[in-house]
N, C-alpha and C positions, 0 to 999 in steps of 0.2 A: 284593854287593849282591844280595839276595832277592828273587825275583822273587812277586808275588801275584796270585791270579786269582781274580776274583768270579765267582760263579754263582747262582742262583736266583732272579734278575728277571723280571718276566713283566708281564701284564695283570690287574689284580684289580678287582672290584668295591668300590667304597667298602663299609667296616665289615668287608671280610676281611682276609686274613692272608698272610704271606710270610715266608720264611726265606732270610735271604741266607748265601751261605758266601764266605769267602775261604780259600782253600789256598795257604799259602807253600812255597816250594822248597827249602827251610831250615828247621832247629829254629824256633820261635818262641820258645822256652823263653827264649833269650839275649838277646829283643828287649825292650827295655825297657818299651814299651806298643804294640799296636795298638789301631786307629781305623777309623771309618767318617765319610767325609763323603758331601755329597750338591749336587749342583750342579743348579739348576734351569734352563728355557729363560730366559734376561736378566738372570740373579742369579750372586752371587757363591756360588762354595763356600763351604759352611757347616759345619762341625763337628758330627756325629751323636750321635757315643759313642766312649770312649774303654776300654782295659780293659789295667790294666798287667798285668806279668809276676807279680806277686804276685796276680792277682785282683781288683782294686779297679776298680770301674766309674764312669765317670762317664756320663749322658746329660744331651743339651741340655735345659734347662728345659721348653720346648715340647715335649718329645716324653717326658717322665717321664710312666710309666704305660701308655704305649703301646708303646714300645721298649724292647728289652733287647739287653747285648750277653753274648756269653759265649765261653769259648775251650777250645779242645781242644787239649792241647801233644803230646798221641801222637797224634793226628794233623795236627799244625802248621795247625790248621784257627781260623777265628775265624769267627764267627756275629752275625747281627743277625736278632733275630725283630721283627718289626713286624705288629701287632695293630691293630685298630680303625683301618684306612688310611684316608687321607682324599684327596680328591683333590688336595690343597695339598701329601702325599707325592711326587706325580709328580715325578722327578728322576734323573739318574745319580746310582746310588751306586758310591762308591769305598772300598776299602780300604787302609789305609796303614800302614807300620811307621815307630814314631816313637821319636827318641831321649829323652835324659834331658832335653832342655830342650823337650820336645813338637813339635820340628821334623820334618818330616814326611821320612825316609830315601828311602822306595820306594812308588809309587802302583802299584797295580791298575790293570787297563784299564776297568774301570767296568762296570756291568749297568743296565739300564734298568728302572726301575719307573714303570708306568703306573695310577694309579688312576682308574677312570671313575666318573662321578655316576649 
């Protein structure tokens, strides 16, 4: 089972940007897809974005235009670029490895993103 470690979270003012990284312990080339999820206090975990092994991306409708997902297979790393951040983006962001049925097979430990107004 691949181990995932997120980094890049922190405190940012509204309108700012952050780039999250997810480093995998093994090659991500053979993983069907990688994804980012987030969970705000008192809310359910929600899907933010996914990227397939072939590079196809899917961003949650409410985040399109502000968030992008990318991957570097050579570095076994997936990124989430977040721009024009809003206080409602405050959450713990989790990286995940997905199978061909979009089921999560591995979770990272999460990284906190806090956006101040």
